[in-house]
ZATOR-824400 format. One line per field, with one value per residue: residue in three letters; z, y, x of N, C-alpha, C, O, CB in turn. Coordinates in steps of 0.001 Angstrom, whole numbers, plus 500000, padded with zeros to 6 digits. Glycine has a CB too. Example, Ala and Ser with C-alpha at 12.3 -4.5 7.8 and 13.67 -1.06 7.14 Angstrom:
# ZATOR-824400
residu = c(ALA|SER)
n_zz = c(507800|507080)
n_yy = c(494310|497750)
n_xx = c(513190|512850)
ca_zz = c(507800|507140)
ca_yy = c(495500|498940)
ca_xx = c(512300|513670)
c_zz = c(507800|507870)
c_yy = c(496700|500030)
c_xx = c(513200|512900)
o_zz = c(508465|508039)
o_yy = c(496681|501138)
o_xx = c(514236|513409)
cb_zz = c(509046|505725)
cb_yy = c(495527|499402)
cb_xx = c(511308|514084)
***
This chain:
# ZATOR-824400
residu = c(MET|CYS|ARG|ASN|ILE|LYS|THR|LEU|PHE|ASN|PHE|ALA|PRO|PRO|VAL|THR|LYS|ASP|GLU|VAL|GLN|ALA|ALA|SER|LEU|GLN|PHE|VAL|ARG|LYS|ILE|THR|GLY|PHE|ASN|LYS|PRO|SER|LYS|ALA|ASN|GLU|ASP|ALA|PHE|LEU|THR|ALA|VAL|GLU|GLU|ILE|ALA|ASP|VAL|SER|SER|ARG|LEU|LEU|LEU|SER|LEU|ASP|THR|THR|ALA|PRO|PRO|LYS|ASN|ARG|GLU|GLU|GLU|ALA|ALA|LYS|ALA|LYS|ALA|ARG|ALA|ALA|GLU|ARG|PHE|GLY|ASP)
n_zz = c(811573|810193|811421|810091|808075|807130|807500|804541|803361|802791|803399|803602|802214|799442|799311|798215|795391|796229|798937|798789|797528|799495|801579|800304|799890|802588|803265|801582|802559|805129|804718|803374|804982|804323|804507|802634|799568|798309|795424|793783|794417|793972|791645|791764|794227|793826|791747|793074|794918|793166|791957|794173|794946|792717|792860|795369|794931|793075|794688|796714|795160|794428|796700|798774|800849|803299|805304|806587|805210|806850|808804|808194|809943|812429|812791|812857|815204|817081|816813|817688|820350|821269|820975|822770|825172|825142|825017|826897|826361)
n_yy = c(955008|954962|953022|950665|950626|948879|947919|947152|946383|944161|941459|937944|935757|938126|941388|941712|942777|943364|943961|946318|947911|948001|949354|951769|952652|953018|955092|957203|957451|958355|960869|962307|962167|960830|957945|956696|958183|960909|960823|962920|963209|960753|959818|961288|960388|957577|957633|958762|956714|954663|955893|956293|953651|952726|954302|953495|950767|950919|952156|950195|948150|949316|949585|948452|946047|944545|943062|940102|938762|939514|937471|936982|935874|935883|938641|939517|938259|939592|942190|941745|941068|943500|945115|943891|944411|947178|947789|946156|943641)
n_xx = c(167591|170084|171584|171383|173189|175885|179350|181006|183335|186053|185217|184561|182362|182748|181147|177742|175756|173165|173562|175062|173183|171154|172475|172913|170298|169525|171261|170380|167778|168391|169703|167749|165544|163312|161366|159907|159644|157591|155422|156204|158889|159983|161427|163860|164795|165107|166967|169142|169702|170549|172806|174481|174842|176289|178657|179557|180034|182134|184047|184454|185548|187933|189441|192157|193723|195866|194991|193438|190375|187270|185094|181738|179788|181071|181481|178830|177984|179580|178524|175925|176405|177472|175206|173468|174777|174690|171918|170833|169699)
ca_zz = c(810190|809727|812051|809168|807132|807653|806798|803426|802818|803279|803948|802832|800797|799171|799335|797071|794844|797096|800168|798433|797254|800773|802281|799570|800223|803956|803240|800989|803538|806239|804374|802938|806007|803768|804498|801290|799023|797619|793972|793189|794693|793805|790623|792299|795321|793261|791000|794066|795439|792132|791792|795358|794857|791708|793409|796472|794344|792526|795820|797340|794248|794307|797969|798921|802224|803547|806394|806119|805166|808064|808719|808404|811118|813614|812919|813275|816618|817850|816796|818545|821730|821588|821110|824023|826254|825073|825248|827988|825957)
ca_yy = c(954583|954754|951857|949538|950671|948017|947906|946214|946116|943119|940315|936701|936113|939562|942073|941481|943956|943643|944607|947693|948590|948225|950407|953010|953047|953541|956375|958204|957665|959145|962261|963003|962114|960100|956486|956452|959517|961195|960595|964037|963047|959352|959654|961813|959489|956314|957937|958933|955383|953967|956541|956009|952233|952616|954888|952635|949547|951255|952393|948919|947414|949982|949530|947364|945829|943338|942356|938974|939063|939263|936462|937632|935343|936382|940074|939639|937869|940705|943289|941344|941169|944936|945615|943353|945160|948565|947918|945302|942443)
ca_xx = c(167690|171449|172193|171320|174295|176951|180630|180907|184666|186949|184507|184520|182460|182675|179859|176870|175084|172009|174033|175421|171910|170472|173203|172661|168924|169523|171955|169489|166704|168917|169988|166536|164503|162169|161381|159372|159413|156333|155494|156940|160312|160369|162466|165120|165177|165590|168190|170203|170046|171324|174104|175282|175212|177349|179881|179991|180601|183453|184934|184790|186425|189221|190164|193107|194150|196656|194317|192633|188944|186491|184049|180439|179098|181777|181201|177424|177924|180155|177552|174807|176880|177547|173835|172924|175403|174228|170485|170428|168932)
c_zz = c(809835|810349|811122|808121|807771|806862|805736|802869|803551|804025|803024|803175|800599|799188|798065|796592|795716|798389|799914|798195|798562|801572|801618|799863|801624|804021|802695|801924|804662|805849|803898|804034|805530|803975|803136|800708|798424|796138|793288|793351|794395|792788|791126|793384|794766|792440|791957|794626|794435|791970|792978|795366|793854|792243|794526|795958|793781|793644|796437|796474|794170|795585|798028|800388|802294|804670|805832|806113|806483|807782|809068|809685|812407|813844|813368|814748|817507|817936|817705|820017|822163|821809|822421|825207|826317|825479|826314|827614|826264)
c_yy = c(954160|953535|950653|949558|949931|948217|946816|945795|944978|942002|939113|936018|937622|940091|941755|942798|944347|944347|946061|948502|948932|949345|951760|953541|953647|954911|957470|958483|958582|960610|963028|963103|961394|958602|956014|957823|959660|960897|961686|963867|961648|959161|960123|960894|958206|956500|958083|957587|954642|954566|956255|954547|952041|953130|953998|951348|949798|951488|951075|948088|948021|949920|948303|947255|944581|942518|941175|939346|938695|938217|937111|937169|935847|937859|940313|939286|938974|941874|942978|941459|942637|945513|945137|944105|946582|948707|946976|944097|941187)
c_xx = c(169108|172121|172199|172427|175458|178234|180572|182264|185369|186223|184638|183202|182298|181237|179057|176268|173891|172419|174419|174146|171189|171151|172957|171260|168861|170193|171039|168305|167176|169080|168756|165492|163261|162373|160912|159049|158019|156514|156325|158447|160843|161502|163828|165671|165790|166862|169365|170646|170925|172719|175020|175710|176349|178685|180432|180619|181990|184464|185388|185733|187825|190057|191067|193486|195005|196039|193522|191152|188254|185419|182713|179750|179747|181478|179758|177275|178490|179170|176369|175195|176978|176161|173219|173488|174859|172766|169954|169603|169687)
o_zz = c(809235|809835|811349|807363|808830|805702|806005|801990|804773|805149|801813|804346|801473|799093|796990|797308|795918|798876|800734|798621|798712|802169|802300|800059|801828|804753|803285|802060|805092|806581|804002|804027|806244|803654|802565|801293|798081|795663|792337|792506|794553|793055|790938|793448|795191|792436|791685|794790|794816|791858|792795|795758|794113|792097|794610|796494|793978|793545|796656|796992|793879|795548|797423|801090|801464|804963|804722|806927|807136|806666|810127|810424|813361|814980|814168|815468|818569|818998|818409|820837|823287|822725|823101|826152|827394|826204|826611|828453|825993)
o_yy = c(953104|953067|949708|948600|950321|948630|945695|944936|944858|941654|939259|935729|938315|939338|941557|943800|945534|945225|946934|949653|950039|950183|952774|954741|954674|955790|958545|959630|959476|961496|964253|964006|961346|958062|955064|958561|958677|960738|961414|964335|961394|958413|959437|960654|957797|955632|957586|957349|954055|953833|956001|954239|951273|952473|953778|950891|949001|951058|950869|947401|947317|950179|947269|948264|943680|941414|941252|940162|937710|938104|937724|937981|936196|938276|941210|939942|939259|942474|943858|941903|942981|946309|945896|944409|947119|949636|946987|943569|940090)
o_xx = c(169306|173137|172954|172580|175950|178206|180140|182329|185284|186585|184806|182960|181778|180267|179623|176276|173636|171707|174133|174052|170672|170475|172810|171070|168213|169740|170937|167881|166446|168639|168711|164656|162259|163432|161447|158256|157362|157638|157057|159210|162037|162442|164832|166876|166871|167735|170458|171843|171938|173701|176210|176836|177276|179715|181641|181629|182908|185613|186582|186614|188792|191260|190786|193561|194888|196497|192995|190719|188601|184912|182578|179193|179053|181248|179496|176521|177938|179001|175873|174392|176611|175957|172529|172761|174602|172410|168759|168873|169197)
cb_zz = c(809270|810015|813336|808484|806759|807611|807788|802328|802887|804176|804175|803146|799978|797825|799477|797431|793394|797430|800751|797168|796362|801602|802313|798059|800121|804904|802393|799601|804118|806706|803309|801744|806449|802256|805632|801314|797972|797839|793361|793816|796122|793378|789357|792859|796207|792394|790161|795203|795744|790797|791618|796638|794451|790442|793940|797387|793244|791629|796874|797625|792862|793917|799147|798031|803169|803891|807179|807005|804000|808590|809664|807219|811091|813467|811583|812416|816851|817209|815362|818221|821879|820466|819917|824157|826078|823672|823977|828937|824474)
cb_yy = c(955692|955973|951514|949522|952147|946538|947672|946822|947370|943728|940655|935765|935356|939864|943600|940479|943691|942344|943841|947723|947704|946924|950093|952785|951837|952564|956278|957728|956319|958576|962312|962304|963504|960424|955898|955501|959836|962678|960550|965355|963378|958542|960422|963233|959159|955684|959224|959847|954560|954014|958050|956347|951374|953392|956321|952309|949007|952502|953260|948129|947371|951412|949519|947584|945713|943702|943318|937732|938316|940573|935260|937366|933806|936168|940794|938729|936552|941176|943555|939900|940473|945706|945158|941853|945183|949110|947682|946080|942482)
cb_xx = c(167234|172269|171463|169987|174684|176527|181826|180084|185515|187985|183031|185763|181397|183314|180062|175757|174624|171277|175231|176338|171004|170448|174711|172836|167972|170232|173235|168980|166222|170254|171048|165941|164139|161982|160489|158088|160457|155887|154073|156496|160581|159165|162089|164919|163954|164511|168016|169731|168762|170583|173926|174497|173989|176962|179612|178814|179685|183361|184238|183523|185811|189009|189180|194363|192939|198110|193382|192870|188283|185847|184351|179531|179099|183292|181466|176516|178696|181483|177062|174364|178253|178260|172970|173228|176921|174421|169751|169691|168597)
***
């Protein structure tokens, strides 16, 4: 599950709200063990996703770096190459 959480800081173009939301959802799924919560836990699950997305957005906006922004396509290609080496694809 957690492999879907990607680094979101210092990219050009900047991170989107959807990307932060997706990472937050994956985080909550990982720590709860739920892919989809029961009706009894749905409100708590969705509230946690929203709160984590809010905190993550604030964190990303508050960070500072002198490094040049990373290129999304280049980083995706590097990740694909690492996966191919690791899993033999």
